[in-house]
C-alpha positions as CSV (number, residue, x, y, z in Angstrom):
1,X,-0.1,-0.1,0.1
2,X,2.7,2.5,0.9
3,X,4.7,1.7,-2.3
4,X,1.6,2.1,-4.3
5,X,0.8,5.4,-2.6
6,X,4.2,6.5,-3.4
7,X,4.1,5.7,-6.9
8,X,0.8,7.7,-7.4
9,X,2.3,10.6,-5.5
10,X,5.4,10.5,-8.1
11,X,2.8,10.1,-11.1
12,X,0.8,13.3,-9.7
13,X,4.1,15.2,-9.5
14,X,5.3,14.3,-13.0
15,X,1.9,15.2,-14.5
16,X,1.9,18.8,-12.8
17,X,5.6,19.4,-13.9
18,X,4.6,18.5,-17.5
19,X,1.2,20.8,-17.2
20,X,3.6,23.6,-15.8
21,X,6.1,23.2,-18.8
22,X,3.2,23.2,-21.3
23,X,1.9,26.6,-19.7
24,X,5.0,28.4,-20.4
25,X,5.2,30.6,-23.5
26,X,6.1,29.1,-26.5
27,X,9.2,31.3,-26.7
28,X,10.4,30.3,-23.3
29,X,10.1,26.4,-24.0
30,X,11.5,27.0,-27.5
31,X,14.7,28.6,-26.0
32,X,15.0,25.8,-23.3
33,X,14.7,23.4,-25.7
34,X,16.9,24.8,-28.5
35,X,20.0,24.5,-26.0
36,X,19.0,21.1,-25.3
37,X,19.1,20.2,-28.9
38,X,22.3,22.0,-29.5
39,X,23.9,20.1,-26.3
40,X,22.6,16.5,-28.1
41,X,24.6,17.4,-31.1
42,X,27.5,18.2,-29.3
43,X,27.6,15.0,-27.2
44,X,27.7,12.8,-30.1
45,X,28.0,14.4,-33.7
46,X,28.3,11.0,-35.5
47,X,25.1,9.9,-34.0
48,X,23.4,13.2,-34.7
49,X,24.7,12.7,-38.4
50,X,22.9,9.5,-38.5
51,X,19.4,11.0,-37.6
52,X,20.0,14.2,-39.6
53,X,18.7,12.3,-42.6
54,X,15.5,11.3,-41.2
55,X,14.7,15.2,-40.1
56,X,15.7,17.0,-43.1
57,X,15.9,16.9,-46.9
58,X,18.8,18.9,-47.6
59,X,20.1,17.2,-50.9
60,X,24.0,17.3,-51.4
61,X,24.4,19.5,-48.9
62,X,23.0,17.3,-46.2
63,X,25.4,14.7,-47.4
64,X,28.2,16.9,-46.8
65,X,27.3,17.9,-43.5
66,X,26.7,14.3,-42.6
67,X,30.1,13.5,-43.7
68,X,31.7,16.3,-41.7
69,X,29.8,15.1,-38.6
70,X,31.1,11.8,-38.7
71,X,34.7,12.9,-38.3
72,X,34.0,15.1,-35.3
73,X,34.9,14.1,-31.7
74,X,32.1,14.6,-28.8
75,X,32.5,18.2,-27.2
76,X,31.5,19.3,-23.8
77,X,28.1,20.4,-23.6
78,X,27.4,24.0,-23.4
79,X,26.4,25.4,-19.9
80,X,23.8,28.2,-19.9
81,X,24.6,31.3,-18.3
82,X,21.6,33.6,-17.4
83,X,23.8,36.9,-18.5
84,X,24.2,35.4,-21.9
85,X,20.3,35.0,-22.2
86,X,20.1,38.8,-21.6
87,X,22.5,39.3,-24.1
88,X,20.8,37.1,-26.8
89,X,17.6,38.9,-25.9
90,X,19.3,42.3,-26.6
91,X,20.3,41.2,-30.1
92,X,16.8,40.0,-31.1
93,X,15.5,43.2,-32.3
94,X,18.9,44.5,-33.6
95,X,21.0,44.3,-36.8
96,X,23.1,41.1,-36.5
97,X,26.8,42.6,-36.5
98,X,30.2,42.3,-34.7
99,X,29.3,45.4,-33.3
100,X,26.0,45.0,-31.7
101,X,27.3,41.7,-30.5
102,X,30.1,43.2,-28.7
103,X,27.8,45.8,-27.1
104,X,25.4,43.4,-25.9
105,X,28.2,40.9,-24.4
106,X,29.8,44.1,-22.9
107,X,26.6,45.2,-21.2
108,X,25.9,42.2,-19.1
109,X,29.4,41.0,-18.3
110,X,32.8,40.1,-19.5
111,X,33.5,37.1,-22.0
112,X,36.5,35.1,-22.1
113,X,38.4,33.6,-25.2
114,X,36.4,33.8,-28.5
115,X,32.6,34.9,-28.6
116,X,29.8,34.5,-31.5
117,X,26.2,34.0,-31.9
118,X,23.7,32.3,-34.3
119,X,20.1,33.7,-35.1
120,X,17.2,32.1,-36.6
121,X,13.9,33.6,-37.9
122,X,10.5,32.0,-38.7
123,X,11.2,28.4,-37.2
124,X,9.6,27.2,-33.9
125,X,10.9,23.9,-33.4
126,X,14.3,23.5,-32.0
127,X,15.3,20.3,-33.9
128,X,14.6,22.2,-37.3
129,X,16.6,25.5,-35.9
130,X,19.8,23.2,-35.3
131,X,19.3,21.4,-38.8
132,X,18.9,24.9,-40.5
133,X,22.1,26.0,-38.9
134,X,24.2,22.7,-39.8
135,X,23.1,23.2,-43.6
136,X,23.9,26.9,-43.4
137,X,22.6,27.5,-47.1
138,X,23.8,30.5,-48.5
139,X,26.7,30.7,-46.2
140,X,30.0,29.8,-47.9
141,X,32.1,29.6,-44.8
142,X,29.2,27.9,-42.7
143,X,29.7,30.0,-39.6
144,X,26.5,28.8,-37.9
145,X,27.4,25.3,-38.3
146,X,31.1,26.1,-37.0
147,X,29.9,28.1,-34.0
148,X,27.6,24.9,-33.1
149,X,30.6,22.8,-32.9
150,X,33.7,25.2,-32.0
151,X,35.5,23.2,-28.8
152,X,36.4,26.7,-27.6
153,X,32.9,27.7,-26.5
154,X,31.9,26.6,-23.1
155,X,29.1,28.5,-21.9
156,X,26.0,29.8,-23.6
157,X,22.8,31.9,-23.7
158,X,19.7,31.7,-25.5
159,X,16.4,33.8,-26.1
160,X,13.5,33.5,-28.2
161,X,10.9,36.3,-29.4
162,X,8.1,37.0,-31.9
163,X,8.8,39.8,-33.9
164,X,6.2,39.2,-35.2
165,X,7.8,36.1,-36.6
166,X,9.6,34.0,-34.1
167,X,13.1,34.8,-33.9
168,X,16.0,32.9,-31.6
169,X,19.5,33.9,-30.9
170,X,21.8,31.8,-29.5
171,X,25.1,33.7,-28.0
172,X,28.2,31.7,-27.4
173,X,31.5,32.2,-25.4
174,X,34.8,30.5,-24.1
175,X,33.7,31.8,-20.9
176,X,31.6,34.6,-19.2
177,X,31.5,36.6,-16.1
178,X,28.3,38.4,-15.2
179,X,28.2,41.9,-13.9
180,X,27.3,41.7,-10.3
181,X,23.5,42.9,-10.0
182,X,22.9,46.2,-7.8
183,X,20.4,45.5,-4.9
184,X,18.5,48.2,-3.1
185,X,19.5,47.9,0.3
186,X,16.8,47.0,3.0
187,X,15.8,49.1,5.9
188,X,17.1,47.7,9.0
189,X,14.3,45.8,10.9
190,X,13.7,47.0,14.6
191,X,13.9,44.2,17.1
192,X,11.9,46.9,19.8
193,X,10.2,49.9,19.3
194,X,11.9,53.0,18.4
195,X,12.8,55.7,21.1
196,X,10.4,58.6,21.0
197,X,12.0,61.6,19.1
198,X,14.0,64.1,21.3
199,X,12.7,67.8,21.2
200,X,14.5,70.0,19.0
201,X,17.3,72.0,20.6
202,X,16.6,75.8,20.4
203,X,19.1,77.5,18.1
204,X,21.0,80.2,20.2
205,X,19.6,83.7,20.0
206,X,22.2,86.3,18.7
207,X,23.8,88.8,20.9
């Protein structure tokens, strides 16, 4: 009876947690899922290559990417940094340039090593976004693809918003030190009633 009751409680908690996730706005869920999908790619690029053909019809470009992925060793997963989320969010409405990237990164902290970012527009599925970045159609140097599998990147931030189509930005860096947050000091709490105010001392009269 006790084990059955325990299992029921676990099931209820799971259902409630799933309901809470579904209740989140699409852009919040997409941002979370996007980083999960990027880390799935980094953990095992050759395995990701095998599944890539099932997710996309990319022609010769897809074959080239699959061949490339099969020769990449597993990489460390990217650790999410809230300050980099803020930088990504700040980039969503701006032109995508080195200057705007630098300004947003410096606004919320200081990065280590290299830094870069990827942008996606119009897609609302994390796997579709990662596949789109891997194919990097129209980008001869494949900057998005290179960013996803750069071993020098260890931390990331991600944000999505509707403008009006869904736009997602992934910020990447070797390391990142967020600026300390400014907190408003709280007034001291009195443990005993405050003493009554003293009568004002009269000013000296001029002689």
